[in-house]
C-alpha positions in Angstrom: 5.9 -7.7 8.7 9.0 -6.0 9.9 10.0 -2.8 8.0 13.1 -0.9 7.9 13.8 2.8 8.5 13.1 3.2 4.8 9.4 2.3 5.0 6.9 5.1 4.3 3.5 5.6 5.3 0.1 7.2 3.8 -3.3 7.8 5.4 -4.7 8.1 8.9 -6.4 5.7 11.5 -9.7 7.6 11.2 -13.0 6.1 10.6 -13.4 5.1 7.0 -9.7 5.8 6.1 -6.9 3.6 6.0 -3.1 3.4 7.0 -0.4 2.2 4.6 2.9 1.3 5.4 5.2 0.7 2.3 8.9 -0.3 1.5 10.4 -1.0 -1.7 12.9 -3.6 -2.1 13.4 -7.2 -2.7 12.1 -9.3 -5.6 8.4 -9.9 -4.4 5.1 -8.4 -3.6 4.4 -8.9 0.2 0.9 -7.6 0.7 -0.4 -7.8 4.2 -4.3 -6.7 4.8 -6.0 -6.0 8.0 -9.6 -4.8 7.7 -12.7 -4.9 9.5 -14.1 -5.7 6.2 -11.6 -8.3 5.1 -14.1 -11.3 4.6 -16.4 -9.4 2.3 -13.9 -6.8 0.6 -10.6 -8.5 1.2 -10.1 -9.6 -2.3 -11.0 -6.3 -3.7 -8.7 -4.4 -1.5 -5.9 -6.6 -2.6 -6.9 -6.1 -6.6 -6.9 -2.2 -5.8 -3.3 -2.3 -4.1 -2.0 -5.0 -7.1 -3.4 -2.6 -9.8 -1.8 0.7 -8.3 1.6 -1.3 -7.8 1.2 -2.5 -11.4 0.5 1.5 -12.6 4.0 2.0 -11.2 5.7 -1.2 -12.3 6.3 -2.0 -8.6 7.5 -5.5 -8.4 9.7 -5.7 -5.3 7.6 -4.1 -2.4 6.1 -4.9 1.2 3.1 -3.3 2.0 0.6 -3.5 5.0 -2.8 -2.1 4.8 -4.8 -1.3 8.1 -8.2 -0.4 6.7 -11.0 1.1 8.7 -13.7 0.7 5.9 -12.3 3.0 3.3 -13.9 3.2 -0.2 -11.8 1.9 -3.2 -10.8 5.3 -4.4 -9.4 6.1 -0.9 -7.4 2.9 -0.9 -5.9 3.6 -4.4 -5.0 7.0 -3.7 -3.1 6.2 -0.3 -1.2 3.5 -2.0 -0.2 5.7 -4.8 0.7 8.2 -2.3 3.0 5.9 -0.4 4.5 4.6 -3.7 5.4 8.2 -4.9 6.8 8.9 -1.4 9.1 5.7 -1.6 10.1 6.6 -4.9 11.2 10.2 -4.1 12.9 8.9 -0.9 14.8 6.5 -3.4 15.2 9.1 -5.8 13.7 8.1 -9.2 11.3 6.0 -10.6 11.1 2.1 -10.8 13.1 0.1 -13.5 
């Protein structure tokens, strides 16, 4: 997944954490998940990401998750942080 210079990041590459890279724009949601527990929890991670994007009314976004075994609350928190940073960079809230 290619990102422009407008992409924001949140998180770390530490054990039990995750790195989120997010860029607002477009008409669709592109979500890419890389996780050492993807077979078992990939669907749950996807649902957590979708839930946060729905909370903010975000429809056009590219997001990449590099998960190292983070809990669901950490996934949601990192995605929320990335969304807030991207919105601040754009200077406002989603339509």
